[in-house]
C-alpha positions in Angstrom: -23.7 96.2 14.1 -25.5 95.0 11.0 -24.1 93.3 7.9 -23.8 96.7 6.2 -21.3 97.9 8.8 -19.0 94.8 8.5 -15.7 95.2 6.6 -15.8 94.2 3.0 -12.9 93.0 0.9 -12.0 94.3 -2.5 -9.4 92.3 -4.5 -8.0 94.0 -7.5 -6.0 91.6 -9.8 -4.1 92.3 -12.9 -4.3 89.5 -15.5 -1.5 87.0 -16.0 1.3 87.5 -18.5 -0.1 87.8 -22.0 1.5 86.8 -25.3 3.7 89.4 -27.0 3.4 90.7 -30.5 0.7 88.4 -31.7 -0.6 90.8 -34.3 -4.1 90.5 -32.8 -6.2 93.4 -31.5 -5.3 94.1 -27.9 -8.7 92.8 -26.7 -8.0 89.4 -28.3 -4.5 88.8 -26.8 -4.3 85.5 -25.0 -2.3 84.4 -22.0 1.2 83.1 -22.3 1.9 79.7 -20.6 3.5 81.8 -17.7 0.3 83.8 -17.4 -1.8 80.6 -17.1 0.4 79.3 -14.3 0.3 82.7 -12.6 -3.5 82.5 -12.6 -3.5 79.0 -11.1 -1.0 80.2 -8.4 -3.3 83.1 -7.7 -6.3 80.8 -7.2 -4.3 78.7 -4.8 -3.1 81.7 -2.9 -6.6 83.3 -2.6 -8.0 80.0 -1.3 -5.1 79.6 1.2 -5.7 83.1 2.4 -9.4 82.6 2.8 -10.1 85.3 0.2 -13.1 83.7 -1.5 -15.0 86.2 -3.7 -18.8 86.3 -3.7 -18.6 88.1 -7.0 -16.0 88.4 -9.7 -16.1 91.4 -12.1 -13.9 90.6 -15.0 -12.9 92.5 -18.1 -14.2 91.2 -21.4 -10.7 90.8 -22.8 -9.6 87.3 -23.7 -6.5 87.4 -21.3 -8.6 88.4 -18.3 -11.2 85.7 -19.0 -8.4 83.2 -19.3 -6.9 84.5 -16.1 -10.2 84.0 -14.2 -10.4 80.5 -15.7 -6.9 79.7 -14.4 -7.7 81.2 -11.0 -10.7 78.8 -10.8 -8.5 75.9 -11.7 -6.1 77.0 -8.9 -9.0 76.5 -6.4 -10.9 79.7 -6.0 -14.6 79.7 -6.8 -17.1 82.5 -6.9 -20.9 82.4 -6.8 -21.3 85.1 -9.5 -19.1 86.2 -12.4 -19.9 89.3 -14.5 -17.9 90.3 -17.6 -17.9 94.1 -18.0 -16.4 96.0 -20.9 -15.8 99.1 -18.8 -13.2 97.1 -16.9 -11.4 96.8 -20.2 -12.0 100.2 -21.6 -12.3 102.6 -18.6 -10.0 104.1 -16.1 -10.2 104.3 -12.3 -13.5 106.3 -12.2 -15.2 103.9 -14.6 -14.0 100.9 -12.5 -15.2 102.6 -9.3 -18.6 103.1 -10.8 -18.8 99.5 -12.0 -18.0 98.2 -8.5 -20.6 100.5 -6.9 -23.2 99.3 -9.3 -22.4 95.6 -9.4 -21.2 94.6 -5.9 -24.6 94.5 -4.3 -24.6 92.5 -1.0 -21.2 90.8 -1.7 -18.7 90.8 1.1 -15.7 90.0 -1.1 -15.4 91.2 -4.7 -12.6 90.3 -7.1 -11.9 92.5 -10.1 -9.8 91.0 -12.9 -8.5 93.8 -15.0 -5.6 95.7 -16.6 -2.9 98.2 -15.9 -2.6 101.1 -15.5 -6.2 101.0 -14.1 -5.6 98.4 -11.4 -2.6 100.3 -10.0 -4.3 103.7 -10.3 -7.5 102.5 -8.6 -5.6 100.8 -5.8 -3.6 103.9 -5.1 -6.7 106.2 -5.3 -8.9 103.9 -3.1 -6.3 103.5 -0.4 -4.7 107.0 -0.5 -1.7 105.8 1.5 -3.8 104.1 4.2 -3.1 100.6 5.3 0.1 98.5 5.5 3.3 100.3 4.7 4.8 97.0 3.5 1.9 96.6 1.0 2.3 100.1 -0.2 6.0 99.6 -0.7 5.4 96.4 -2.7 2.8 98.2 -4.8 5.3 101.1 -5.5 7.5 98.5 -7.2 4.8 98.1 -9.9 1.5 96.4 -10.3 2.9 93.5 -12.3 1.0 90.8 -14.1 -0.8 88.5 -11.6 -0.5 91.1 -8.8 -3.3 91.2 -6.3 -4.2 94.2 -4.1 -6.2 93.3 -1.0 -8.2 96.3 0.2 -10.5 96.5 3.2 -13.6 98.7 3.1 -16.2 99.5 5.8 -19.4 100.7 4.2 -21.9 100.0 1.5 -20.6 99.4 -2.0 -22.6 102.2 -3.6 -20.8 104.6 -1.2 -17.3 103.4 -2.2 -15.1 106.5 -2.8 -11.5 107.1 -3.4 -9.6 107.3 -0.1 -12.1 105.0 1.6 -10.1 101.8 1.7 -7.0 100.4 3.4 -4.5 98.5 1.4 -3.9 95.4 3.5 -1.7 93.4 1.2 -0.1 93.3 -2.2 0.8 89.9 -3.5 2.4 88.8 -6.8 1.7 85.2 -7.9 5.0 83.8 -9.2 6.9 80.6 -8.6 
């Protein structure tokens, strides 16, 4: 079995809690203090679980950039970080295409994005496969700081809806 046949890990994370009613354009909203803490907790959890991304694909929105910064402060590092506007603007199809194009040889990819795209993409990629407990947790809502852990066996350019298993769904709160 070559490297291409090994399981890959896709982590889909919704940004931390953002400020409410700031009067700013949506793209420019910042994290609330709670959101910063959620990001730090997410970074610690990812490190503790051994879920270290080779690549982070992050929305260009301020709150997702701040979430990734907080995740790093929590102890998770990545070799490469790419900021992609389609993660902010697009839906599940657009996100799928971004992952296909950007993931390259990465074995673990973390996407920091927004809802409803994170929930929709997780549901479409796993199509009910994987942990019943994880699917039940996801059914409760893809809340801020939620992280879906998906397993995929294949090449990233071949990633399709229904080709992953949802292994875990974790929410980073104290």
